[in-house]
N, C-alpha and C positions, 0 to 999 in steps of 0.2 A: 755858382754851379760847381758841383763836386768834380774833382779830377777823375778822368778815366783811369782805371787800374789795369795792370796786366792780368791776363786770363788765369784763373785758377778754377778747377772744377768745384761746383757748388752742389751740396746735397739737395735733392729734390724729392718730393713725394712720389711714390711709385709702388708697384707691386712688391710684396715682400717674398723672399725665398729662403729656404732653409740652408744654413751652412753645412758643408760636408761633414764637419766634425760633430754635428749635433743630432744624435739619433732621436731626441725628443721632439724634433721638428720645430725647435725654437726659430722664429723668423727674424730676419734682419733686413734693413732697407736694401733695395736692389742696387743702389750705388755702392754700398759697402761690399756687395758680392762682386762687383766689377773689380775692386781692388784685390779681393781674394783670388779671383780667376787669373789675374795678371801674375800673381806670385805662386800659384799652385802648379803642381806637376800633373802629368796625365791621369794618374790614379785618383788624385784629389778632385780633378775636374769631373771625371766620370762619376765619382761619388756625389759631388755637388749637384750635377745635372740630374742624377738619378733620384735625388731627394726632392726635386721640384715636381709640382703638379704640371699637367699638360698646359694649363692656362698660363702658368708662370714661364714655362719654356717658350710658349708662343710670344710672350711679351718681349723677349730678348730682341726679336727682329726690329721692333719699333723703339727700342731704348737708345736714344741718341747718345748719351755719354759713353756707351759701349763702343761706338763707331767713330765718334768725333775726335779730331785732333784737339789738343789742349787750347790752341789759339782760337778754336771755334766755339769754345765754351764761355759763357758770360763771366766777367770778373767777379771775384768774391768781394764782400765788403760793401761800403756805401759808395754809390756813384749815381749821377744823374744822366749822363750821356755816355754811351759806349759807341765809339767810332771804329768801324772795321774798314780800314783803308788798305786795299790790296788789289792786285791785278787779277786777270782772268785765271780761272782754275783754282783759286783759293777756296772756294765754297762759301762765298759771302751770302748768297741768297739762302742757301740751306741753313747757315748759322742764324740768320735773321728769322727765318720761318720757324726753326726749332725753338728759338727763344720765345716767339709769340705762342707757339703751340703749348709749351710748358706752362706759360701763364694762363692761357685759356682753359687748359684741362684742370688746373688746380684752383682757379678762382672764377667762380661763376658770376661774380660782380664786375669782372674786368671789362673795361670799355676801351678798345684799342683803335688807334688811327693807323691806317696803312696809306702812306703817301708816296707817290711816284711822280715822274715827270708828266705823266698824263694818266687819265683813267684807263686807257687802253693798255698801257704798260703795267699798271697796277693789277689789272685783271689777268693779263697774259703771263706775267712773271711772278708776282707775289701770290696770286691765288691759284691759277691753273697751270703754271709752269712746271717743269720737271721736278723742281725743288719747292714748288709752291705749297700753300697751306692745305689745299685739297688733295695733295699727292703724298703727304707724309703722315706718319702716325697710324695707329691701328684703325682700320676702316670704320669700325663702330663708333670711334671717337672723333671722326673727321667732321668739319663744319658743313652746314648747308649754306648755299649762296643764293641770295635774293637779288637778282640783277637790277630790278626796278628800284630797290632801296640802296644798292651798292653795299650790301651788308652780309657779313658772314655770321652765323650763329652756331656755336658749339653745343653739344648735348648738355654741358655743364650750365649753360645759360650765358656764358661769356659772348660778347659781340665785338666785331671789328668792322669798321666802315672805311671804304675806299675814298681817297681824295686825290685831286690833281694839284700839283704844286704850281701849275700854270694858272690856277684860279685861287689865289691866296685868300680871297674873301670867303671862300667856302669853309675855311678853317677858323673864321672869326665867329665865335659863339659856341660851337660844340666843345664839350668837355670830355677829357679822356684820362684814363689812369696810366696808359702806356701807349707808345707809338713806335712804329718801324718805318723808317724813311729809306727808300731805296734809290741808289745812284743820285745822291744829292748834288754831285758835281755836274750832272747832266740836266738839272732843273733849269728852267728858263730864267736867265739872269738879266734879261732886258727890263728896263724900268724898275729894277730892284724887286722883281716878282719872287725870285727864289728866297731872298732874305725876308720878304714880307710873309711868305708862306711859313718859313721857319719860326719867325716871331709869333705869328698867330697861333701856330701849333703849340709853342711853349706856353703861351698865355693861357691856353685851355687845358694844359696838362696839370690838372689839380685835383683829380679824383683819387680816392684811396689814400693810404698812408705813405706810399713810397713811389710816386710817379717817376717813370723812367722812359728814355727814348734810345733806340738803337738806330744808327745810321750806317748803311752799307754803301760803299762806293769805290770806284776806281779813281786813281789820282788824276786830278786836273787842276790847273792853276786858275781857280775862279774865286770870287769874293766870299761866297758862303763857306766853302771848304776852308779857306784861309782863316775865317773867323772861328769856325768850330775848332780848328787846330789851335788857334791862339787861346781859346777859352778852356781848353782841356790839355791834359798831359799827352805824352806820346801815344799815338793811336795803336790799337792792337791789330796785328796782321802777321802773315807769314813773312819771316825775315827775307825770303827770296822775292817777295812781291811788294811788301809795304814800303812806303816812302818815309 
């Protein structure tokens, strides 16, 4: 399993906008404009925003790299597991949800597992919570939820299915390209259930060319978290909260 790496912003597909210095409306990726805005003065910012269309200006509200801290952005380079180990107030749920959203919006073939301690928590936190998947991103691009199937479907065609870590056998068989596991330190560790759920998930993480999993959790001294830490390098988190 590849080591987790420190966060560095990664370029992603998104709306293109015109740089302030380009009267011919040559477009650049919106992530590049983020860098320009951070270095620009007031007049340059006005010129840059004035060169955008209304649609491009509206997109800024939902552009996560513009608002996220560096530690909330996925690491660059090759990795298999990204562990966000941090205390309350770090923004773990938002970071995990935005990672899933970015994948779902750009890859219609993505099949994503959303695993929590229970199905109720998966729904209330990962899907419908304040930072859940149905509360972030442009309204027109948000997923629809089919409760009977425990499934989210994005306009792109990408899908995410909810699972309970307390039922590890439910993860035996299904295949996924990506996974977001929330509060793994809170999973049911009796009779090895948490470890079984993690193992079954990883065995089915084999769709696509680059399967990946993000785990968001507060620190607790439990077997699964110790194992994930042992198998990966230093976890990513706010220095004020990470262990």
